[in-house]
KOLNU-566738 format. One line per 4 residues: their letters; for each residue x, y, z of N, C-alpha, C. Coordinates in Angstrom, 1 decimal. Layout:
<sites>
A = X/Y/Z/X/Y/Z/X/Y/Z | ...
</sites>
This chain:
<sites>
MDVE = 94.6/69.7/67.7/94.0/71.0/67.7/93.7/71.4/66.3 | 92.5/71.9/66.1/92.1/72.4/64.7/92.4/73.9/64.6 | 92.9/74.2/63.4/93.2/75.6/63.0/92.3/76.0/61.8 | 91.5/77.0/61.9/90.6/77.4/60.8/91.4/78.3/59.8
EGET = 90.8/78.4/58.6/91.5/79.2/57.6/91.5/80.7/58.1 | 92.6/81.3/57.9/92.8/82.7/58.3/93.0/82.9/59.8 | 93.2/81.8/60.5/93.4/81.9/62.0/94.8/81.6/62.3 | 95.4/82.4/63.2/96.7/82.0/63.6/96.7/80.8/64.6
VLDA = 97.8/80.1/64.7/97.8/78.9/65.6/97.5/79.3/67.0 | 98.0/80.5/67.4/97.8/80.9/68.8/96.3/81.2/69.0 | 95.7/81.9/68.1/94.3/82.2/68.2/93.4/80.9/68.3 | 93.8/79.9/67.5/93.1/78.6/67.5/93.2/78.0/68.9
AFRQ = 94.4/78.1/69.5/94.6/77.5/70.8/93.7/78.2/71.8 | 93.6/79.6/71.7/92.8/80.3/72.6/91.3/79.9/72.5 | 90.9/79.8/71.2/89.5/79.4/71.0/89.1/78.1/71.6 | 90.1/77.2/71.6/89.8/75.8/72.1/90.2/75.6/73.6
GIAL = 90.5/76.7/74.3/90.8/76.6/75.7/92.2/76.0/76.0 | 93.1/76.1/75.0/94.5/75.5/75.2/95.4/76.7/75.5 | 96.0/76.7/76.7/96.8/77.8/77.1/98.3/77.7/76.8 | 98.6/78.2/75.6/100.0/78.1/75.2/100.7/79.4/75.7
MHGC = 102.1/79.3/75.9/102.8/80.5/76.3/102.6/81.6/75.3 | 102.4/82.8/75.8/102.2/84.0/74.9/102.5/85.3/75.7 | 102.6/86.4/75.0/102.7/87.7/75.7/101.9/88.7/75.0 | 102.5/89.4/74.0/101.9/90.5/73.4/100.8/90.2/72.3
KEGQ = 101.0/89.0/71.7/100.1/88.5/70.6/100.3/89.3/69.4 | 101.3/90.1/69.3/101.6/91.1/68.2/102.9/90.8/67.4 | 103.5/89.7/67.7/104.8/89.4/67.1/106.0/90.3/67.5 | 105.9/90.8/68.7/106.9/91.7/69.2/107.7/91.2/70.4
CGSC = 107.2/90.3/71.2/107.9/89.9/72.4/108.6/88.6/72.4 | 108.2/87.7/71.5/108.9/86.4/71.4/108.5/85.3/72.4 | 107.5/85.6/73.2/107.0/84.6/74.3/106.5/83.4/73.7 | 105.9/83.4/72.5/105.2/82.3/71.9/106.2/81.6/70.8
KSRV = 107.4/81.9/70.9/108.4/81.3/69.9/108.4/79.8/70.0 | 108.3/79.2/68.9/108.3/77.7/68.8/109.1/77.3/67.6 | 109.2/76.0/67.3/109.9/75.5/66.1/109.0/74.5/65.4 | 108.9/74.7/64.1/108.1/73.9/63.2/108.9/72.7/62.8
LSGD = 108.4/71.5/63.2/109.2/70.2/62.8/108.7/69.7/61.5 | 107.4/69.9/61.1/106.9/69.5/59.8/105.7/70.2/59.5 | 105.4/70.3/58.2/104.2/71.0/57.7/104.5/72.3/57.0 | 103.4/72.8/56.4/103.5/74.0/55.6/102.9/75.2/56.3
VEML = 103.7/76.2/56.6/103.2/77.4/57.4/103.6/78.7/56.7 | 103.0/79.8/57.1/103.3/81.1/56.6/103.3/82.1/57.7 | 104.3/82.9/57.8/104.4/83.9/58.8/103.8/85.3/58.4 | 103.0/85.9/59.2/102.6/87.3/59.0/103.7/88.2/59.4
KYST = 103.5/89.5/59.3/104.6/90.5/59.7/104.8/90.4/61.2 | 106.1/90.4/61.5/106.5/90.4/62.9/107.8/91.2/63.1 | 108.2/91.4/64.4/109.4/92.1/64.7/110.6/91.1/64.7 | 111.7/91.5/64.0/112.9/90.7/64.0/113.6/90.8/65.3
FALP = 113.2/91.6/66.2/113.8/91.6/67.6/113.2/90.4/68.3 | 111.9/90.1/68.0/111.3/88.9/68.6/111.7/87.6/68.0 | 111.9/87.6/66.7/112.3/86.5/65.9/113.4/86.9/64.9 | 114.7/86.8/65.2/115.7/87.2/64.3/115.8/86.3/63.1
DYER = 116.3/86.8/62.0/116.4/86.1/60.7/117.1/84.8/60.9 | 118.1/84.7/61.7/118.9/83.4/61.8/118.0/82.4/62.5 | 117.1/82.8/63.3/116.2/81.8/63.9/115.1/81.4/63.0 | 114.6/82.3/62.2/113.6/81.9/61.2/114.1/80.9/60.2
ETEH = 115.4/81.1/59.8/116.1/80.2/58.9/116.2/78.7/59.4 | 116.1/78.6/60.8/116.1/77.3/61.4/114.7/76.8/61.8 | 113.7/77.3/61.1/112.3/76.9/61.3/111.7/77.4/62.6 | 112.2/78.4/63.2/111.6/79.0/64.4/110.5/79.9/64.0
VLLC = 109.4/80.0/64.7/108.2/80.7/64.4/107.7/81.4/65.6 | 106.8/82.4/65.4/106.0/83.0/66.4/104.5/82.5/66.2 | 104.0/81.8/67.2/102.7/81.2/67.0/101.6/82.3/66.8 | 101.8/83.5/67.3/100.8/84.5/67.2/100.8/85.1/65.8
KMHA = 101.8/84.8/65.0/101.9/85.3/63.6/102.0/84.2/62.5 | 101.6/83.0/62.9/101.8/81.8/62.0/100.4/81.3/61.6 | 100.3/81.1/60.2/99.1/80.4/59.6/99.6/79.0/59.2 | 98.7/78.0/59.3/99.1/76.7/58.9/98.3/76.3/57.7
FSDI = 99.0/75.7/56.7/98.4/75.3/55.4/98.4/73.8/55.2 | 98.7/73.1/56.3/98.7/71.6/56.2/98.7/71.2/57.7 | 98.7/69.9/57.9/98.9/69.3/59.2/100.4/69.7/59.6 | 100.5/70.2/60.8/101.9/70.6/61.2/102.2/69.9/62.6
EVEL = 103.5/69.8/62.8/104.0/69.4/64.1/105.0/70.5/64.6 | 104.7/70.9/65.9/105.4/72.1/66.4/106.0/71.7/67.8 | 107.3/72.1/67.9/108.0/71.9/69.2/107.8/73.2/70.0 | 107.2/73.1/71.2/107.0/74.3/72.1/108.3/74.5/72.8
LNFD = 108.8/75.7/72.6/110.1/76.0/73.3/109.8/76.6/74.7 | 108.7/77.2/74.9/108.3/77.7/76.2/107.1/76.9/76.7 | 107.3/76.0/77.6/106.3/75.1/78.0/106.1/75.2/79.5 | 104.8/75.4/79.9/104.5/75.5/81.3/103.4/74.6/81.7
EELL = 103.7/73.5/82.4/102.7/72.5/82.7/101.5/73.1/83.5 | 101.9/74.0/84.5/100.9/74.6/85.3/99.9/75.4/84.4 | 100.5/76.1/83.5/99.7/77.0/82.6/98.7/76.2/81.8 | 99.1/75.0/81.3/98.2/74.2/80.5/97.1/73.6/81.3
SHAI = 97.4/73.4/82.6/96.4/72.8/83.5/95.4/73.8/84.0 | 95.7/75.1/83.8/94.9/76.2/84.3/94.2/77.0/83.1 | 94.0/76.4/82.0/93.5/77.1/80.8/92.1/77.6/81.0 | 91.9/78.9/80.6/90.6/79.5/80.5/90.4/79.8/79.1
AVKS = 89.3/79.4/78.5/89.0/79.6/77.1/88.8/81.1/76.9 | 89.3/81.7/75.8/89.1/83.1/75.5/87.7/83.3/74.9 | 87.0/84.3/75.5/85.6/84.6/75.0/85.5/86.1/74.8 | 84.4/86.4/74.0/84.1/87.8/73.8/83.0/88.3/74.7
FDAR = 83.0/89.5/75.1/82.0/90.1/76.0/81.6/91.4/75.5 | 80.3/91.7/75.6/79.9/93.1/75.4/80.0/93.9/76.7 | 80.3/95.2/76.6/80.6/95.9/77.8/80.2/97.4/77.6 | 80.0/98.0/78.7/79.7/99.5/78.7/80.6/100.2/79.7
LSKV = 81.0/101.4/79.4/81.9/102.2/80.2/81.1/102.7/81.4 | 81.7/102.5/82.6/81.1/103.0/83.8/81.6/104.3/84.3 | 83.0/104.4/84.3/83.6/105.6/84.8/85.1/105.7/84.4 | 85.6/106.9/84.3/87.0/107.1/84.1/87.4/108.1/85.1
TALT = 88.5/107.8/85.8/89.0/108.6/86.9/90.5/108.9/86.7 | 90.9/110.2/86.8/92.3/110.6/86.7/93.0/110.3/88.0 | 94.1/109.5/87.9/94.9/109.1/89.0/96.1/110.0/89.1 | 96.7/110.4/88.0/97.8/111.3/87.9/97.6/112.1/86.6
HDIR = 98.6/112.9/86.2/98.4/113.7/84.9/98.3/112.8/83.7 | 98.8/111.6/83.8/98.8/110.7/82.6/98.4/109.3/82.9 | 97.8/109.0/84.0/97.3/107.7/84.4/95.8/107.8/84.7 | 95.0/106.9/84.0/93.6/106.9/84.2/93.1/105.5/84.7
LLEI = 92.1/105.5/85.5/91.4/104.3/85.9/90.1/104.2/85.1 | 90.1/103.2/84.3/88.9/102.9/83.5/88.1/101.7/84.1 | 86.8/102.0/84.2/85.9/100.9/84.8/84.8/100.6/83.8 | 84.6/99.3/83.6/83.5/98.9/82.7/82.7/97.8/83.3
ELDK = 81.5/97.6/82.8/80.6/96.5/83.2/80.4/95.6/82.0 | 80.6/94.3/82.2/80.4/93.3/81.2/79.0/92.8/81.1 | 78.6/92.1/80.0/77.2/91.6/79.9/77.1/90.3/80.7 | 78.2/89.6/81.0/78.2/88.4/81.8/79.6/88.3/82.5
PMKF = 79.6/87.5/83.6/80.9/87.4/84.3/82.0/86.8/83.5 | 83.2/87.3/83.8/84.5/86.8/83.1/85.3/86.1/84.2 | 85.8/84.9/83.9/86.7/84.2/84.7/88.1/84.5/84.2 | 89.0/84.9/85.2/90.4/85.2/84.8/91.3/85.0/86.0
FAGQ = 92.6/85.0/85.8/93.6/84.9/86.9/94.2/86.3/87.1 | 94.5/86.6/88.3/95.1/87.9/88.7/96.4/88.2/87.9 | 96.4/89.2/87.1/97.6/89.5/86.3/97.3/89.4/84.8 | 96.2/88.8/84.5/95.9/88.6/83.0/95.3/89.9/82.4
YVDL = 95.1/89.9/81.1/94.6/91.1/80.4/93.5/90.7/79.4 | 92.9/91.7/78.8/91.9/91.5/77.8/92.2/92.5/76.6 | 91.7/92.2/75.5/91.7/93.2/74.4/90.4/94.0/74.5 | 90.5/95.3/74.6/89.3/96.2/74.6/89.2/96.8/73.3
TLPE = 88.0/96.8/72.7/87.7/97.4/71.4/86.7/98.5/71.5 | 86.9/99.6/70.9/85.9/100.7/70.7/85.3/100.4/69.3 | 84.2/99.8/69.2/83.6/99.4/67.9/83.4/100.5/66.9 | 83.0/101.7/67.4/82.7/102.8/66.5/84.0/103.3/65.9
AGIT = 85.1/103.3/66.7/86.4/103.8/66.2/87.2/102.7/65.6 | 86.9/101.5/65.8/87.7/100.4/65.3/89.0/100.3/65.9 | 89.1/100.7/67.2/90.4/100.7/67.9/90.4/99.6/68.9 | 91.5/98.7/68.9/91.6/97.7/69.9/93.0/97.8/70.6
RAFS = 92.9/97.7/71.9/94.2/97.8/72.7/94.1/96.7/73.8 | 95.2/96.2/74.3/95.3/95.3/75.3/95.5/96.0/76.7 | 94.7/95.7/77.7/94.9/96.3/79.0/94.7/95.2/80.1 | 95.5/95.3/81.1/95.5/94.3/82.2/94.5/94.8/83.2
MANA = 93.7/93.8/83.7/92.8/94.1/84.8/93.5/94.5/86.1 | 92.9/95.5/86.8/93.4/95.9/88.0/92.7/95.3/89.2 | 91.5/94.8/89.0/90.7/94.2/90.1/91.1/92.8/90.3 | 90.7/92.3/91.5/90.9/90.8/91.7/89.9/90.1/90.9
PVEG = 90.2/88.8/90.6/89.3/88.0/89.8/88.1/87.4/90.5 | 87.2/88.2/91.0/86.0/87.7/91.7/85.0/87.5/90.6 | 84.0/86.6/91.0/83.0/86.3/90.0/82.0/87.5/89.9 | 82.1/88.2/88.8/81.3/89.4/88.7/81.5/90.0/87.3
THLS = 80.8/91.1/87.0/80.9/91.7/85.7/81.7/93.0/85.7 | 82.2/93.4/86.8/82.9/94.7/86.9/84.4/94.4/86.6 | 85.0/95.2/85.7/86.4/95.2/85.4/87.0/96.6/85.5 | 88.2/96.7/86.1/88.8/98.0/86.1/90.2/97.9/85.5
FIIK = 90.7/99.0/85.0/92.0/99.0/84.3/92.8/100.3/84.6 | 94.0/100.2/84.9/94.9/101.3/85.1/95.6/101.5/83.8 | 95.4/102.7/83.2/95.9/102.9/81.8/96.8/104.2/81.7 | 97.9/104.1/81.0/98.7/105.2/80.8/98.2/106.0/79.6
KYPN = 98.0/107.3/79.7/97.5/108.1/78.6/98.7/108.7/77.8 | 98.7/108.4/76.5/99.7/108.9/75.6/99.1/110.1/74.8 | 99.9/111.1/74.5/99.4/112.3/73.8/98.7/111.9/72.5 | 99.3/111.0/71.7/98.7/110.6/70.5/98.1/109.2/70.5
GAFS = 97.8/108.7/71.7/97.3/107.4/71.8/95.9/107.3/71.3 | 95.7/106.4/70.3/94.4/106.3/69.7/93.3/105.9/70.7 | 93.6/105.0/71.6/92.6/104.6/72.6/92.7/105.5/73.8 | 93.9/105.7/74.4/94.0/106.4/75.6/93.6/107.9/75.5
SQLD = 93.7/108.5/74.3/93.3/109.9/74.1/91.8/110.0/74.2 | 91.0/108.9/74.2/89.6/109.0/74.3/89.1/109.1/75.7 | 90.0/108.9/76.7/89.6/108.8/78.1/89.3/110.1/78.8 | 89.7/111.2/78.2/89.4/112.5/78.8/88.3/113.2/78.2
GALQ = 87.1/112.6/78.1/85.9/113.3/77.6/85.3/112.7/76.4 | 86.0/112.1/75.5/85.4/111.5/74.3/84.6/110.3/74.6 | 85.0/109.5/75.6/84.2/108.4/76.1/83.4/108.8/77.3 | 82.1/108.6/77.2/81.2/108.9/78.2/80.6/107.7/78.9
PGAV = 80.2/107.7/80.1/79.5/106.6/80.7/78.4/106.1/79.8 | 78.4/104.8/79.7/77.4/104.1/78.8/78.0/103.8/77.4 | 79.2/104.3/77.1/79.8/104.0/75.8/79.9/102.5/75.7 | 79.7/102.0/74.4/79.8/100.6/74.1/81.2/100.2/73.8
LTAK = 81.7/99.1/74.4/83.0/98.5/74.1/82.8/97.0/74.0 | 83.8/96.3/73.5/83.8/94.8/73.6/85.1/94.4/74.3 | 85.1/93.4/75.0/86.2/92.8/75.7/86.4/91.4/75.3 | 87.7/91.0/75.0/88.0/89.6/74.6/89.1/89.1/75.4
GPYG = 88.9/88.0/76.0/90.0/87.5/76.9/89.5/86.3/77.7 | 90.2/85.9/78.7/91.5/86.5/79.2/92.7/86.0/78.5 | 93.7/86.8/78.4/95.0/86.5/77.9/96.1/86.7/79.0 | 97.3/86.1/78.7/98.4/86.4/79.6/98.9/85.2/80.4
TCYR = 100.2/85.1/80.5/100.8/84.0/81.4/101.4/84.5/82.6 | 101.4/85.9/82.8/102.0/86.5/84.0/100.9/86.7/85.0 | 100.5/85.6/85.7/99.4/85.7/86.6/99.9/85.1/88.0 | 99.2/85.5/89.0/99.6/85.1/90.4/99.5/83.6/90.6
RENR = 100.6/83.0/90.9/100.6/81.5/91.2/100.2/81.3/92.6 | 99.3/80.4/92.8/98.7/80.1/94.1/99.4/79.0/94.8 | 99.1/78.9/96.1/99.6/77.8/96.9/101.1/77.7/97.0 | 101.7/78.9/97.1/103.2/79.0/97.2/103.5/79.7/98.6
SGPM = 104.5/79.3/99.2/104.8/79.8/100.5/106.0/80.8/100.6 | 106.8/80.8/99.5/108.0/81.7/99.5/107.6/83.1/99.3 | 108.6/84.0/99.4/108.3/85.5/99.1/107.8/85.8/97.7 | 107.1/86.8/97.6/106.6/87.3/96.3/107.1/88.7/96.1
LLIG = 107.8/88.9/94.9/108.2/90.2/94.5/107.3/90.7/93.4 | 106.8/91.9/93.5/106.1/92.6/92.5/106.9/93.8/92.1 | 107.1/93.9/90.8/108.0/95.0/90.2/107.3/95.6/89.0 | 107.1/96.9/89.1/106.4/97.6/88.0/106.7/99.1/87.9
GGSG = 106.2/99.6/86.8/106.3/101.0/86.5/105.1/101.5/85.7 | 104.7/102.7/85.8/103.6/103.2/85.0/102.3/102.4/85.1 | 101.7/102.0/84.0/100.5/101.3/84.1/100.7/99.8/84.4 | 102.0/99.4/84.7/102.3/98.1/85.2/101.7/97.9/86.6
MSPL = 101.2/99.0/87.2/100.5/98.9/88.4/99.3/98.1/88.3 | 98.6/98.1/87.1/97.3/97.4/86.9/97.4/95.9/87.2 | 98.2/95.1/86.5/98.2/93.7/86.8/98.7/93.4/88.2 | 99.7/94.2/88.7/100.3/94.0/90.0/99.3/94.3/91.1
WSML = 98.4/95.3/90.9/97.4/95.6/91.9/96.3/94.4/91.9 | 96.0/93.9/90.8/95.2/92.7/90.7/95.7/91.6/91.5 | 97.0/91.3/91.3/97.7/90.2/92.0/97.7/90.5/93.5 | 98.0/91.7/93.9/98.1/92.0/95.3/96.7/91.9/96.0
SDHV = 95.7/92.4/95.3/94.3/92.3/95.8/93.9/90.9/96.0 | 94.2/90.1/95.0/93.9/88.6/95.0/94.7/87.9/96.1 | 95.9/88.4/96.4/96.7/87.8/97.4/96.1/88.1/98.8 | 95.6/89.3/99.0/94.9/89.7/100.2/93.7/88.8/100.5
QSGD = 92.9/88.7/99.4/91.6/88.0/99.5/91.9/86.5/99.7 | 93.0/86.0/99.3/93.3/84.5/99.4/93.6/84.2/100.9 | 94.1/85.1/101.6/94.5/84.9/103.0/95.9/84.4/103.1 | 96.7/84.3/102.0/98.1/83.9/102.0/98.9/84.8/103.0
QRPV = 99.8/84.2/103.7/100.7/84.9/104.6/102.1/85.1/104.1 | 102.4/84.9/102.9/103.7/84.9/102.4/104.3/86.4/102.4 | 105.6/86.6/102.5/106.1/87.9/102.5/106.0/88.5/101.1 | 105.7/89.8/101.0/105.5/90.5/99.7/106.3/91.8/99.7
RFFY = 107.1/92.0/98.6/107.9/93.2/98.4/107.4/93.8/97.1 | 106.9/95.0/97.1/106.3/95.7/96.0/107.2/96.9/95.6 | 107.9/96.7/94.5/108.8/97.8/94.0/108.0/98.5/92.8 | 108.0/99.8/92.9/107.3/100.6/91.9/108.1/101.8/91.5
GART = 108.4/101.9/90.2/109.2/103.0/89.7/108.3/104.1/89.1 | 108.7/105.4/89.4/108.0/106.5/88.9/109.1/107.6/88.6 | 108.7/108.6/87.8/109.7/109.7/87.5/109.8/110.6/88.7 | 108.6/111.2/89.1/108.6/112.2/90.2/107.5/111.8/91.2
RADL = 107.5/112.5/92.3/106.5/112.2/93.4/105.1/112.3/92.8 | 104.9/113.3/91.9/103.5/113.5/91.3/103.1/112.3/90.5 | 104.0/111.4/90.1/103.6/110.2/89.3/103.2/109.0/90.2 | 103.3/109.2/91.5/102.8/108.1/92.4/101.3/108.2/92.6
FMLD = 100.7/107.1/92.8/99.2/107.2/93.0/98.8/105.9/93.8 | 97.5/105.9/94.3/96.9/104.9/95.1/97.7/104.6/96.4 | 98.3/105.7/96.9/99.1/105.6/98.1/98.3/105.3/99.3 | 97.0/105.8/99.4/96.2/105.5/100.5/95.8/104.0/100.5
EIKA = 95.5/103.5/99.3/95.1/102.1/99.2/96.3/101.2/99.5 | 97.5/101.6/99.1/98.6/100.8/99.5/98.9/100.8/101.0 | 98.6/102.0/101.6/98.8/102.1/103.1/97.8/101.1/103.8 | 96.6/101.0/103.2/95.6/100.0/103.8/96.1/98.6/103.6
MTAA = 96.7/98.3/102.4/97.3/97.0/102.2/98.4/96.7/103.2 | 99.2/97.6/103.5/100.3/97.5/104.5/99.7/97.0/105.8 | 98.6/97.7/106.2/98.0/97.3/107.5/97.3/96.0/107.5 | 96.9/95.5/106.3/96.2/94.2/106.2/97.1/93.0/106.1
LPDF = 98.4/93.2/105.7/99.3/92.1/105.4/100.3/92.0/106.5 | 100.7/90.8/106.9/101.7/90.7/108.0/103.1/91.0/107.7 | 103.5/90.8/106.4/104.9/91.0/106.0/104.9/91.6/104.6 | 104.5/92.9/104.5/104.4/93.6/103.2/105.2/94.9/103.3
EFIP = 105.9/95.2/102.2/106.6/96.5/102.1/106.4/97.0/100.7 | 106.0/98.3/100.6/105.9/99.0/99.4/107.2/99.8/99.2 | 107.9/99.7/98.1/109.1/100.4/97.9/109.1/101.2/96.6 | 108.6/102.4/96.7/108.6/103.3/95.5/109.9/103.9/95.3
ALSH = 110.3/104.2/94.0/111.5/104.8/93.7/111.3/105.8/92.6 | 112.0/107.0/92.8/111.8/108.1/91.8/113.1/108.2/90.9 | 112.9/108.1/89.6/114.1/108.2/88.7/114.5/109.6/88.4 | 113.6/110.5/88.6/113.9/111.9/88.3/113.4/112.9/89.4
ATPD = 113.7/112.5/90.6/113.3/113.3/91.7/113.8/114.7/91.7 | 113.0/115.7/92.0/113.4/117.1/92.0/113.4/117.6/93.5 | 114.0/118.7/93.7/114.0/119.3/95.1/112.6/119.5/95.6 | 111.7/119.9/94.7/110.3/120.2/95.1/109.6/118.9/95.6
DQWD = 110.1/117.7/95.2/109.5/116.5/95.6/109.7/116.2/97.1 | 110.8/116.8/97.7/111.1/116.6/99.1/111.1/115.1/99.4 | 111.8/114.4/98.6/111.8/112.9/98.6/113.0/112.3/99.4 | 112.7/111.5/100.4/113.7/110.8/101.1/113.7/109.3/100.9
GETG = 112.9/108.9/99.9/112.9/107.4/99.6/113.9/107.0/98.6 | 113.7/105.8/98.0/114.7/105.3/97.1/114.7/106.1/95.8 | 115.8/106.3/95.2/116.0/107.0/93.9/116.7/106.1/92.9 | 116.5/106.4/91.6/117.2/105.6/90.6/116.1/104.8/89.8
FIHE = 116.6/104.1/88.8/115.6/103.2/88.1/115.3/102.0/88.9 | 114.1/101.5/88.7/113.6/100.5/89.6/114.4/99.2/89.6 | 115.1/98.8/88.5/115.9/97.6/88.5/117.1/97.8/89.4 | 117.6/99.1/89.5/118.7/99.4/90.4/118.3/99.2/91.9
VVQR = 117.1/99.7/92.2/116.6/99.6/93.5/116.4/98.1/93.9 | 115.8/97.3/93.0/115.6/95.9/93.3/117.0/95.2/93.6 | 118.0/95.6/92.7/119.3/95.0/92.9/119.9/95.3/94.3 | 119.8/96.6/94.7/120.3/97.0/96.0/119.6/96.3/97.1
RLRT = 118.3/96.3/97.1/117.5/95.7/98.2/117.7/94.2/98.3 | 117.8/93.5/97.2/118.0/92.0/97.3/119.4/91.7/97.7 | 120.3/92.6/97.5/121.7/92.4/98.0/121.8/92.7/99.5 | 121.1/93.7/99.9/121.3/94.1/101.4/120.2/93.5/102.3
EPLA = 119.1/93.1/101.7/118.0/92.5/102.5/117.5/91.2/101.8 | 118.4/90.2/101.7/118.0/89.0/101.0/116.8/88.3/101.6 | 115.9/87.7/100.8/114.7/87.0/101.3/114.9/85.5/101.3 | 114.4/84.9/102.4/114.6/83.4/102.5/113.4/82.7/101.8
GVID = 113.7/81.6/101.2/112.7/80.8/100.5/112.7/80.9/99.0 | 111.9/80.2/98.4/111.8/80.2/96.9/110.9/81.4/96.5 | 111.6/82.3/95.8/110.9/83.6/95.4/110.1/83.4/94.1 | 108.9/84.0/94.1/108.2/84.2/92.9/108.3/85.7/92.5
AYAC = 108.7/86.0/91.3/108.9/87.4/90.9/108.0/87.7/89.8 | 107.2/88.8/89.9/106.3/89.3/88.8/106.7/90.7/88.4 | 107.1/90.9/87.1/107.5/92.2/86.6/106.6/92.6/85.5 | 106.0/93.8/85.6/105.1/94.3/84.6/105.4/95.7/84.2
GPVP = 105.5/96.1/83.0/105.8/97.4/82.6/106.4/97.6/81.2 | 107.0/98.7/81.0/107.7/99.0/79.7/108.8/98.0/79.4 | 109.0/97.7/78.1/110.0/96.8/77.7/111.4/97.1/78.3 | 111.9/98.3/78.2/113.2/98.6/78.8/113.3/98.2/80.3
MIDA = 112.3/98.5/81.0/112.3/98.1/82.4/112.4/96.6/82.6 | 111.6/95.9/81.9/111.6/94.4/82.0/113.0/93.9/81.6 | 113.5/94.4/80.5/114.8/93.9/80.0/115.9/94.2/81.1 | 115.8/95.3/81.8/116.8/95.6/82.8/116.6/94.8/84.1
VLPV = 115.4/94.5/84.5/115.2/93.8/85.7/115.4/92.3/85.7 | 115.2/91.7/84.5/115.3/90.2/84.4/116.7/89.7/84.8 | 117.8/90.3/84.3/119.1/89.8/84.7/119.4/90.1/86.2 | 118.8/91.2/86.8/119.0/91.4/88.2/118.4/90.3/89.0
LQMA = 117.2/89.8/88.6/116.6/88.7/89.3/117.4/87.4/89.2 | 117.9/87.2/88.0/118.7/86.0/87.8/120.0/86.0/88.6 | 120.6/87.2/88.7/121.8/87.3/89.5/121.5/87.2/91.0 | 120.3/87.5/91.4/119.9/87.3/92.8/119.4/85.9/93.1
NVEP = 119.6/85.0/92.1/119.3/83.6/92.2/117.8/83.3/92.3 | 117.0/84.1/91.7/115.6/83.8/91.6/115.5/82.7/90.4 | 114.9/81.6/90.7/114.8/80.5/89.7/114.1/81.0/88.5 | 114.7/80.7/87.3/114.1/81.2/86.0/112.6/80.8/85.8
DHIY = 112.3/79.6/86.3/110.9/79.3/86.1/109.9/79.8/87.2 | 110.5/80.7/88.0/109.7/81.4/89.0/109.7/82.9/88.7 | 110.2/83.3/87.5/110.2/84.7/87.1/109.1/84.9/86.0 | 108.1/85.7/86.3/107.0/85.9/85.4/107.0/87.4/85.0
FDKF = 106.8/87.7/83.7/106.8/89.1/83.3/105.8/89.3/82.2 | 105.4/90.6/82.1/104.5/91.1/81.0/105.1/92.3/80.5 | 105.7/92.3/79.2/106.2/93.4/78.6/105.1/94.2/77.9 | 105.0/95.5/78.2/104.0/96.3/77.6/104.6/96.9/76.3
TPAT = 104.3/96.2/75.2/104.9/96.6/73.9/104.0/97.6/73.3 | 104.6/98.5/72.4/103.7/99.5/71.7/102.7/98.8/70.8 | 101.6/99.5/70.7/100.5/99.0/69.8/100.9/99.0/68.4 | 100.4/98.0/67.6/100.8/97.9/66.2/99.6/98.0/65.3
R = 98.4/98.3/65.9/97.2/98.4/65.1/96.3/99.6/65.6
</sites>
């Protein structure tokens, strides 16, 4: 693999269609952690939560933040044979905004049209850039990966979010964007017969909805349990679409949970944080077969649900997750 000057090792792999394990691409999640066996490298700024100092002292690196200054030999600590065999080269696309729809007080559905079709797997994401503002953010596709130019994204709006704050009026239909991708290793695995767990919160709905839509289109008959965490009833959305999914699938259950339910919610469903609900359900209603679990959402949610899945005997190499880390640029 060739690495150009000023290019990180991970970006070089993307450019050449080599699918290495990765997550945030920002030096915050640790998914691309590897070990340098030989060669001269330099690390850009990264989070010590992703790569502690004691690991750096033993030649561990983050490929998303590593530049090579000689021929190098690297040991991949996270290796996925299936991922390597399903590589899609990262490409850049010109795009225009089609529509922005409010789903809740702080969740928006962004729809764009690309200049050419993009191939991706359900659950992957792209980097979207507003060229005039110079703002780039990573967003997961919400639509199934059909051959076409339309992409949709479920996005959480933050009060001071450089990108998301543009979604309520500043960005108008026809606005120019660029999309670069696809990225991500948390995508729907095909040709599996065991149960599928989908676990999310907030804009984690986006990749999970892509996976669920792709699952329906595939004709797979495997059991699906979709756990979704929200604060209050007003934070739930796409309930009509989920009801239609329930009717279309033979063994599907949507399990929403409210962490801050109020009397006004008149809620008789699950309460508590979503990892607590997952733990209760897997304990009282165990699923037969080899489970594939997909978890997408904020870092604290992912960190809480991973040990729950492990204690429920979900095989580690069948747990896929996407941590939505804060933007660093």
